[in-house]
C-alpha positions as CSV (number, residue, x, y, z in Angstrom):
1,M,-21.7,-0.6,-25.3
2,R,-25.5,-0.6,-26.2
3,V,-26.4,-0.3,-22.1
4,S,-23.2,2.0,-22.0
5,H,-24.8,4.3,-24.8
6,T,-28.5,4.4,-23.8
7,N,-27.4,5.1,-19.8
8,E,-24.3,7.8,-20.4
9,V,-26.2,11.0,-18.9
10,Q,-26.9,8.8,-15.8
11,W,-23.3,7.7,-15.6
12,G,-21.8,10.8,-16.0
13,E,-24.1,11.9,-13.0
14,R,-23.1,9.0,-11.4
15,K,-19.5,9.6,-11.9
16,L,-19.1,5.9,-13.3
17,D,-18.7,7.4,-17.7
18,Q,-15.0,7.7,-17.5
19,C,-14.7,4.5,-15.9
20,I,-16.9,2.7,-18.0
21,R,-14.9,4.1,-21.0
22,L,-11.6,2.5,-20.0
23,S,-12.8,-0.8,-19.6
24,I,-13.1,-1.0,-23.1
25,A,-9.3,-0.6,-23.7
26,D,-7.5,-3.7,-24.1
27,V,-5.2,-2.8,-20.6
28,H,-0.9,-4.5,-20.6
29,R,0.2,-5.6,-17.8
30,N,4.0,-4.6,-17.1
31,E,4.7,-7.0,-15.4
32,S,8.1,-5.9,-14.4
33,L,7.5,-2.7,-13.2
34,L,5.1,-3.8,-11.0
35,I,7.1,-6.7,-9.2
36,A,9.7,-4.3,-9.1
37,A,7.8,-1.3,-7.4
38,S,6.4,-4.2,-4.7
39,Y,9.6,-4.6,-3.1
40,F,9.3,-1.3,-2.2
41,W,6.2,-0.9,-0.5
42,S,5.5,-0.1,2.9
43,D,2.7,-1.6,4.7
44,K,3.1,0.9,8.0
45,L,2.8,4.0,5.7
46,N,0.6,2.1,3.0
47,A,3.0,3.8,0.1
48,F,6.3,3.1,-2.2
49,V,9.2,4.2,-0.4
50,F,11.4,4.4,-3.1
51,G,15.1,5.9,-3.3
52,H,13.7,9.3,-4.1
53,G,11.2,9.6,-1.6
54,P,7.6,7.9,-0.3
55,A,4.8,8.0,-3.0
56,S,1.6,6.3,-3.5
57,P,-2.0,6.5,-5.3
58,T,-4.4,8.8,-3.6
59,L,-7.6,9.5,-3.7
60,A,-6.8,12.5,-6.5
61,D,-5.0,10.2,-8.6
62,V,-8.3,7.6,-8.6
63,L,-10.4,11.4,-9.2
64,M,-7.8,12.2,-11.7
65,L,-7.6,8.3,-13.6
66,T,-11.0,7.2,-13.1
67,G,-13.5,9.6,-12.4
68,L,-15.1,7.8,-9.6
69,D,-16.7,9.1,-6.8
70,V,-14.4,9.9,-3.7
71,S,-16.5,12.1,-2.1
72,T,-20.0,11.2,-1.2
73,A,-20.8,10.1,2.1
74,D,-20.4,6.3,2.8
75,S,-24.1,6.0,3.7
76,S,-24.6,2.9,1.4
77,H,-24.2,0.1,4.4
78,L,-22.8,-2.3,1.8
79,F,-22.0,-4.7,4.0
80,D,-23.5,-8.2,4.6
81,T,-26.2,-7.3,2.2
82,T,-27.8,-9.5,-0.3
83,P,-29.5,-8.0,-4.1
84,S,-32.7,-8.4,-4.4
85,A,-31.7,-9.3,-8.5
86,K,-31.2,-12.6,-9.4
87,V,-28.1,-13.2,-11.8
88,E,-26.8,-17.1,-13.0
89,T,-23.3,-17.2,-12.7
90,C,-22.0,-20.4,-11.7
91,A,-23.0,-22.3,-14.7
92,I,-23.3,-19.8,-17.2
93,G,-20.0,-20.9,-19.1
94,G,-17.5,-17.4,-18.7
95,W,-18.1,-13.8,-19.4
96,S,-19.5,-14.3,-23.0
97,R,-22.2,-16.8,-22.1
98,Y,-23.4,-14.6,-19.5
99,I,-23.0,-11.3,-22.3
100,Q,-25.4,-13.4,-24.4
101,K,-27.6,-14.3,-21.6
102,Y,-28.6,-11.1,-20.5
103,R,-28.4,-8.9,-23.2
104,R,-31.5,-7.5,-24.7
105,T,-33.1,-5.4,-27.4
106,G,-35.3,-2.3,-26.9
107,P,-35.0,0.0,-24.5
108,V,-32.7,-1.2,-21.1
109,N,-34.1,-1.4,-18.0
110,I,-33.2,-1.6,-14.9
111,K,-32.3,-5.5,-14.6
112,E,-29.9,-5.2,-17.9
113,Q,-28.1,-2.0,-15.9
114,T,-27.6,-4.5,-12.8
115,T,-26.2,-7.1,-14.7
116,F,-23.9,-5.1,-17.1
117,L,-22.7,-2.9,-13.7
118,N,-21.8,-6.0,-12.0
119,M,-19.6,-7.2,-15.0
120,L,-18.1,-3.8,-15.0
121,L,-16.9,-4.1,-11.3
122,D,-16.3,-7.9,-11.6
123,K,-14.2,-8.1,-14.5
124,F,-12.5,-4.6,-14.4
125,V,-12.7,-2.6,-11.5
126,F,-12.2,-5.3,-8.8
127,C,-10.9,-8.0,-11.1
128,G,-12.4,-11.0,-9.1
129,R,-10.3,-14.1,-8.4
130,S,-13.0,-16.0,-10.3
131,A,-12.2,-16.4,-14.4
132,G,-15.7,-15.8,-15.0
133,P,-19.1,-14.1,-13.5
134,T,-19.9,-14.0,-9.6
135,S,-22.7,-12.1,-7.9
136,V,-20.0,-10.7,-5.2
137,Y,-20.8,-7.4,-7.0
138,L,-24.2,-7.5,-8.2
139,W,-26.0,-5.8,-4.8
140,A,-23.0,-2.4,-5.5
141,A,-24.3,-2.6,-9.5
142,E,-28.4,-2.6,-8.4
143,R,-27.8,-0.2,-5.7
144,L,-25.9,1.8,-8.9
145,A,-27.9,1.1,-11.3
146,N,-31.3,2.4,-9.2
147,G,-29.4,5.6,-9.1
148,G,-27.6,4.9,-5.5
149,R,-24.3,6.9,-5.0
150,F,-21.5,6.2,-2.8
151,P,-17.8,6.3,-3.4
152,L,-17.0,4.0,-5.3
153,G,-13.8,5.3,-5.6
154,R,-12.7,4.9,-2.0
155,Y,-13.4,0.7,-2.1
156,L,-11.2,1.0,-5.1
157,L,-8.1,2.9,-3.5
158,G,-9.0,0.1,-0.5
159,S,-8.5,-2.8,-2.6
160,V,-5.4,-1.2,-4.6
161,Y,-3.8,-1.2,-1.1
162,H,-4.6,-4.3,-0.1
163,L,-3.6,-6.0,-3.4
164,L,-0.3,-4.2,-3.1
165,H,-0.7,-5.8,1.2
166,Q,-0.8,-9.5,-0.6
167,V,1.7,-9.2,-3.1
168,A,4.5,-7.5,-1.0
169,R,3.5,-10.4,1.8
170,K,4.3,-13.0,-0.5
171,L,7.5,-11.2,-1.6
172,L,8.8,-11.1,1.8
173,L,8.2,-15.2,2.3
174,G,9.5,-15.7,-1.0
175,Q,6.5,-17.3,-1.8
176,S,4.8,-16.9,-5.8
177,I,2.5,-14.2,-6.2
178,G,0.0,-16.2,-7.9
179,N,-3.4,-15.2,-9.0
180,L,-4.5,-12.8,-6.8
181,A,-7.7,-10.8,-6.8
182,G,-7.1,-6.6,-7.0
183,P,-7.0,-3.8,-9.3
184,W,-3.8,-4.4,-10.9
185,W,-4.8,-2.5,-13.9
186,F,-4.6,0.6,-11.6
187,I,-1.3,0.2,-10.2
188,N,-0.1,-0.5,-13.6
189,M,-1.6,3.0,-14.8
190,W,-0.6,5.0,-11.4
191,L,3.2,3.4,-11.9
192,S,4.0,4.4,-15.5
193,L,2.3,7.8,-14.5
194,H,4.7,8.3,-11.9
195,I,7.9,7.2,-14.0
196,N,6.5,8.9,-17.1
197,K,8.8,10.9,-17.5
198,R,11.9,8.6,-16.9
199,L,10.5,6.3,-19.3
200,E,9.7,9.7,-21.8
201,F,6.4,7.8,-22.8
202,N,4.1,10.9,-24.8
203,L,0.7,10.9,-23.0
204,F,-0.3,13.4,-25.7
205,S,0.4,11.4,-28.8
206,Q,-1.8,8.2,-28.0
207,R,-4.8,6.6,-29.4
208,F,-7.3,5.5,-27.3
209,P,-9.8,2.5,-29.0
210,R,-12.9,4.1,-30.2
211,D,-16.4,2.5,-28.8
212,I,-17.7,0.9,-32.3
213,A,-20.7,-1.1,-32.2
214,E,-20.8,-4.7,-33.3
215,D,-22.5,-4.5,-36.5
216,Y,-21.0,-1.4,-37.7
217,E,-18.2,-1.8,-40.4
218,L,-15.2,0.7,-40.8
219,D,-14.6,3.0,-44.2
220,E,-10.9,2.0,-45.1
221,E,-10.4,5.5,-44.3
222,E,-12.1,5.1,-40.6
223,S,-9.5,4.7,-38.0
224,S,-10.0,2.3,-35.4
225,T,-8.8,4.6,-32.2
226,R,-9.2,8.5,-31.6
227,P,-7.1,10.9,-29.2
228,P,-7.4,10.0,-25.4
229,L,-10.1,12.4,-23.4
230,N,-8.0,12.4,-20.3
231,F,-5.3,11.2,-18.3
232,G,-6.6,7.7,-17.6
233,E,-7.0,6.8,-21.1
234,A,-3.7,8.4,-22.4
235,V,-2.0,5.8,-19.7
236,I,-3.9,2.7,-19.5
237,V,-2.9,2.0,-23.5
238,R,0.5,2.4,-22.7
239,P,2.5,-0.9,-24.3
240,G,3.0,-3.3,-21.3
241,T,6.2,-5.8,-20.6
242,G,6.8,-9.2,-19.3
243,G,8.0,-10.4,-15.9
244,N,11.6,-11.5,-16.6
245,A,14.3,-11.4,-14.4
246,D,16.3,-8.8,-16.4
247,Q,13.7,-6.6,-16.9
248,V,12.2,-6.1,-13.4
249,S,16.0,-6.0,-11.8
250,R,16.4,-2.9,-13.8
251,F,13.3,-1.0,-12.7
252,F,14.7,-2.3,-9.3
253,Q,17.7,-0.5,-9.6
254,T,15.8,2.6,-11.0
255,L,13.6,2.8,-8.1
256,Y,16.3,1.8,-5.5
257,E,18.6,4.7,-6.8
258,G,15.7,7.1,-6.9
259,L,14.4,9.2,-9.9
260,T,16.4,12.6,-10.7
261,R,14.8,15.6,-9.6
262,E,14.5,16.1,-13.7
263,Q,12.5,12.6,-13.8
264,R,9.9,12.9,-10.5
265,A,6.5,13.8,-10.9
266,W,5.1,14.0,-7.9
267,M,1.6,15.7,-9.3
268,P,2.2,14.1,-13.0
269,Y,-1.1,15.9,-14.2
270,E,1.0,18.9,-16.2
271,D,-1.1,19.7,-19.6
272,P,0.5,22.8,-20.7
273,H,-1.7,22.9,-24.0
274,T,-5.2,21.6,-22.0
275,M,-5.9,18.9,-24.5
276,F,-7.3,17.2,-21.7
277,P,-10.6,18.2,-19.5
278,L,-9.5,18.5,-16.2
279,V,-12.0,17.4,-13.4
280,F,-9.2,18.3,-10.6
281,H,-5.7,20.4,-10.4
282,P,-4.9,21.5,-6.7
283,F,-3.2,24.9,-9.1
284,N,-5.9,25.9,-11.0
285,D,-8.6,27.7,-9.2
286,A,-11.6,26.6,-11.2
287,L,-11.1,23.3,-10.3
288,N,-9.7,23.1,-6.7
289,K,-12.7,25.0,-5.1
290,D,-15.1,21.9,-4.4
291,H,-15.1,21.6,-0.3
292,D,-16.3,18.1,-0.3
293,V,-13.7,17.1,-2.9
294,M,-10.8,18.3,-1.3
295,M,-11.8,17.2,2.1
296,A,-12.1,13.9,0.8
297,L,-8.6,13.6,-0.9
298,I,-6.8,15.1,2.1
299,T,-8.6,13.7,5.2
300,P,-7.1,10.6,6.7
301,R,-9.4,7.9,7.2
302,V,-10.8,4.0,7.1
303,I,-11.7,2.9,3.9
304,P,-13.1,-0.5,3.0
305,V,-12.5,-3.7,1.5
306,N,-13.7,-6.5,0.6
307,F,-17.4,-5.0,1.7
308,F,-19.8,-6.4,-1.3
309,G,-19.3,-9.9,-0.7
310,C,-21.6,-11.6,2.4
311,G,-20.3,-13.8,5.0
312,K,-17.2,-14.5,6.3
313,A,-15.5,-16.2,3.5
314,S,-15.6,-12.5,2.1
315,N,-12.7,-11.3,4.4
316,Q,-14.0,-7.8,4.8
317,T,-11.2,-5.5,6.3
318,Y,-10.1,-1.8,6.0
319,E,-7.0,-0.2,4.8
320,F,-5.8,2.9,6.0
321,Y,-5.3,5.9,4.0
322,N,-2.1,8.3,4.9
323,P,-2.4,12.2,3.1
324,S,-0.3,13.5,5.3
325,A,2.3,10.9,4.3
326,L,1.9,12.3,0.1
327,A,1.3,15.8,1.1
328,H,3.7,16.7,-1.6
329,Q,1.3,14.6,-4.8
330,L,-1.7,17.0,-3.4
331,A,0.0,20.3,-3.5
332,F,0.3,20.5,0.0
333,G,3.8,21.7,2.2
334,Q,5.2,18.1,3.5
335,L,5.5,18.1,6.8
336,P,6.6,15.1,9.3
337,I,4.6,12.0,8.7
338,A,1.2,11.3,11.2
339,L,-0.3,8.5,10.4
340,C,-4.2,7.9,10.7
341,C,-5.6,6.0,13.6
342,V,-2.1,4.9,14.6
343,D,-1.9,3.3,18.1
344,V,-5.8,3.3,18.2
345,I,-6.8,0.0,15.8
346,K,-4.8,-2.5,14.4
347,P,-4.2,-2.3,10.9
348,R,-6.4,-5.1,8.5
349,E,-8.6,-6.9,11.7
350,T,-11.5,-8.3,10.1
351,I,-15.0,-7.0,10.3
352,T,-17.5,-9.4,11.2
353,S,-20.7,-6.8,12.1
354,L,-22.1,-3.6,10.1
355,L,-22.0,-2.1,14.4
356,E,-18.6,-3.0,14.1
357,W,-17.8,-1.6,10.3
358,T,-19.3,1.7,11.9
359,R,-17.0,2.2,14.9
360,V,-14.3,1.9,12.7
361,A,-15.4,4.0,10.2
362,Q,-16.3,6.9,12.7
363,L,-13.1,7.0,14.3
364,P,-11.5,10.5,14.6
365,P,-8.9,11.1,12.0
366,S,-5.6,12.7,12.8
367,A,-6.6,15.6,10.8
368,D,-9.0,19.0,11.5
369,T,-12.0,17.7,9.4
370,D,-13.4,21.3,9.9
371,A,-10.4,23.3,8.1
372,D,-11.2,26.2,6.0
373,L,-10.2,25.7,2.5
374,S,-11.4,29.3,1.7
375,E,-7.9,31.2,1.5
376,W,-5.9,27.8,0.5
377,I,-3.0,28.4,-2.0
378,P,-1.3,25.6,-3.2
379,A,2.3,25.9,-1.8
380,L,4.9,22.9,-2.1
381,F,7.2,22.5,0.4
382,I,9.4,20.2,2.6
383,T,10.0,21.2,6.4
384,Q,13.5,20.8,7.9
385,A,12.1,18.1,9.9
386,Y,10.8,15.9,7.4
387,K,14.1,16.2,5.4
388,Q,15.8,15.5,8.1
389,W,14.0,11.8,9.0
390,W,14.1,11.2,4.7
391,E,18.2,11.5,4.8
392,E,18.2,9.1,8.0
393,W,15.9,6.7,6.6
394,K,17.7,7.2,3.3
395,E,20.5,6.1,4.4
396,H,19.4,3.3,6.3
397,L,17.5,1.8,3.8
398,F,19.4,2.0,0.5
399,C,23.2,1.8,2.0
400,K,24.1,-1.2,0.0
401,S,24.5,-0.4,-4.1
402,A,21.6,-1.5,-6.3
403,L,23.9,-3.9,-8.3
404,T,24.1,-6.4,-4.9
405,Y,20.0,-6.5,-5.1
406,R,19.8,-6.7,-8.7
407,G,21.9,-10.1,-8.5
408,M,19.4,-11.5,-6.4
409,I,16.9,-10.9,-8.3
410,D,18.3,-12.1,-11.3
411,P,20.7,-15.0,-11.2
412,Q,22.2,-14.2,-14.5
413,Y,23.1,-10.6,-13.7
414,K,26.8,-10.8,-12.9
415,V,27.6,-7.7,-9.9
416,P,30.5,-6.2,-10.8
417,D,34.1,-7.2,-8.7
418,N,34.1,-3.9,-7.0
419,T,30.5,-3.0,-5.4
420,V,30.2,-3.7,-2.2
421,S,28.3,-6.4,-1.4
422,T,25.8,-7.5,1.4
423,S,25.5,-11.1,2.9
424,K,21.3,-9.8,4.0
425,P,18.8,-11.9,1.6
426,M,16.6,-10.1,-0.2
427,S,14.1,-10.6,2.6
428,Q,15.9,-9.2,4.8
429,F,16.0,-5.5,3.1
430,F,12.5,-5.7,2.3
431,H,11.5,-6.7,6.1
432,F,12.4,-2.8,6.8
433,Y,9.7,-1.7,4.1
434,F,6.9,-4.5,5.6
435,Y,7.2,-3.9,9.2
436,R,8.2,-0.4,9.5
């Protein structure tokens, strides 16, 4: 972590410091929760449609959990760009050899910063498909090392949505999920936070690993951990679970039946004793007055996916960010949902040129981007039109007993004899979420 210490001030200015600290945690995957939640992913809304209502990671969650930039204008032109730095990856033999080869002593130069950030983006942030080093993220790393700014948080959220799209499609087709590349760790964090009250997990009592130099030896009374500094550090250390069928079916039942009113956490960043220094909170006048950040959080937009690679093999595409479907998560009144760019462009089309991406990215969103937020007052309410829409869909989607579906997920689970059953296979249930 020598590079991190030397460039701590610069990382803070570029909004990378919080994410870099997260990368030292030993993240445990909650496999059962991830699989169960994926059954509820709607490709049309880019949101989970749980029994208690639609919910999804937003740019506000990216900002709160990782601290990454979400508001800077995206003028970095990462599309099909070749870095000037050269890094050996193919024959280097894994990340440990990569670190040994590019670690230096003395002052940290741009090349060492670039190789460090390349590892951060590839190994942690975007969880590249390869188990070893690649140069896919080298241009982005080089730009950040040279002081460039771009909304890395939007790229992260685009990858989150796209990973959920891929997992959901495989579940729909009855295929093995396999080794899909993507930031599963962020989905893991968000889901754990979303059902935190149901899990009764005390965020404020957690311990986060200290950043300790390799040559430093702890005294007997010294701890290798410290209290977390923010919500991201508190939730990322949550213990994981395996992916056995019984656990998956239990989580599925919880999400299908929906969280109770007391268990719901539409805005989970509650800190009554101010233990974490917040970077944003809609109900805090001192933290909700950054116009650029607020507009980034509430503006529907197209967000890029796979834009770090070069050529057709990188499959550059996009996802839709639909904050109107998640207004109650952003301290706004929940109106009927208006999808981004609906009937204008198809979702997830392959982007083949910078000109094509510029045209897609500049499509006008279905919202007033010149909104005056100076007099905005946070207000949580749900309109009657939205209530009626949700009641109709909930009756349609959740009309069967969750126990029936538990039996389909877990062959060992014995469905009670008095349960109202269904002849529809699991894929038929999932079809409604995927295409609507």
